[in-house]
C-alpha positions as CSV (number, residue, x, y, z in Angstrom):
1,X,17.5,61.9,-29.5
2,X,17.0,58.1,-29.4
3,X,14.6,55.6,-31.0
4,X,14.7,52.1,-29.6
5,X,18.0,52.8,-27.8
6,X,19.6,54.1,-31.0
7,X,20.8,57.7,-31.1
8,X,19.6,59.6,-34.1
9,X,20.9,62.9,-35.2
10,X,19.3,65.8,-36.9
11,X,19.9,66.7,-40.6
12,X,21.9,69.8,-39.4
13,X,24.1,67.6,-37.2
14,X,24.5,65.0,-39.9
15,X,26.1,67.6,-42.2
16,X,28.2,69.4,-39.5
17,X,32.0,69.2,-39.4
18,X,31.7,66.9,-36.3
19,X,30.1,64.3,-38.5
20,X,32.2,64.5,-41.6
21,X,35.5,63.1,-42.7
22,X,37.6,63.1,-45.8
23,X,37.7,60.2,-48.3
24,X,37.1,59.8,-52.0
25,X,33.7,59.5,-53.6
26,X,33.9,55.8,-54.4
27,X,35.0,54.8,-50.9
28,X,32.4,57.0,-49.4
29,X,29.7,55.4,-51.6
30,X,30.8,51.9,-50.6
31,X,30.2,52.8,-47.0
32,X,26.5,53.5,-47.6
33,X,24.4,53.5,-44.5
34,X,26.2,50.6,-42.9
35,X,26.8,50.4,-39.1
36,X,29.9,52.2,-37.9
37,X,31.9,48.9,-37.3
38,X,31.1,47.7,-40.8
39,X,32.3,51.0,-42.3
40,X,35.5,50.6,-40.3
41,X,36.1,47.1,-41.8
42,X,35.5,48.4,-45.3
43,X,38.0,51.2,-44.8
44,X,40.5,48.9,-43.2
45,X,40.3,46.5,-46.2
46,X,40.3,49.2,-48.8
47,X,43.2,49.8,-51.1
48,X,42.3,53.4,-51.5
49,X,44.1,56.3,-49.7
50,X,42.3,57.4,-46.5
51,X,43.7,60.4,-44.7
52,X,45.1,59.7,-41.2
53,X,42.4,61.8,-39.5
54,X,39.7,59.9,-41.2
55,X,41.3,56.6,-40.1
56,X,41.4,58.0,-36.5
57,X,37.7,58.7,-36.7
58,X,36.9,55.1,-37.5
59,X,39.2,53.9,-34.8
60,X,37.7,56.3,-32.3
61,X,41.1,57.8,-31.5
62,X,39.5,61.1,-30.6
63,X,37.4,59.6,-27.8
64,X,39.3,58.9,-24.6
65,X,37.5,55.8,-23.5
66,X,35.2,54.6,-26.2
67,X,32.6,52.2,-24.8
68,X,31.1,50.9,-28.0
69,X,32.2,50.7,-31.7
70,X,28.9,50.2,-33.5
71,X,28.0,53.9,-33.7
72,X,29.5,57.3,-34.1
73,X,27.8,58.9,-31.1
74,X,27.5,62.4,-29.7
75,X,30.6,62.1,-27.5
76,X,32.6,61.0,-30.5
77,X,31.4,63.9,-32.6
78,X,32.1,66.4,-29.8
79,X,35.6,65.1,-29.2
80,X,36.5,65.0,-32.9
81,X,35.1,68.5,-33.4
82,X,37.1,69.8,-30.4
83,X,40.3,68.3,-31.8
84,X,39.7,69.6,-35.3
85,X,39.0,73.1,-34.1
86,X,42.0,73.0,-31.7
87,X,44.3,72.0,-34.6
88,X,42.9,74.7,-36.8
89,X,43.3,77.4,-34.1
90,X,46.8,76.2,-33.4
91,X,47.8,76.6,-37.0
92,X,46.3,80.0,-37.3
93,X,48.1,81.2,-34.1
94,X,51.5,80.1,-35.3
């Protein structure tokens, strides 16, 4: 749902695989509740290791034609989750 044009997600969605990525505790803490584009800058300038899939999330590589970069929206979450589950299924079928 949206409030003042900003998409909000439920607590359940917030903690789903489609809204999570891997990074260490300190880097994650430094991201806080910043806007998505601010988080991307922090990660880009970090000297800490960030897994490639997490970098792809913040560069919206899982969304075919991203229209905005300030938020991680429903389309981004769905595309990321689909890619994640496709990779997992691919590896279990090999």
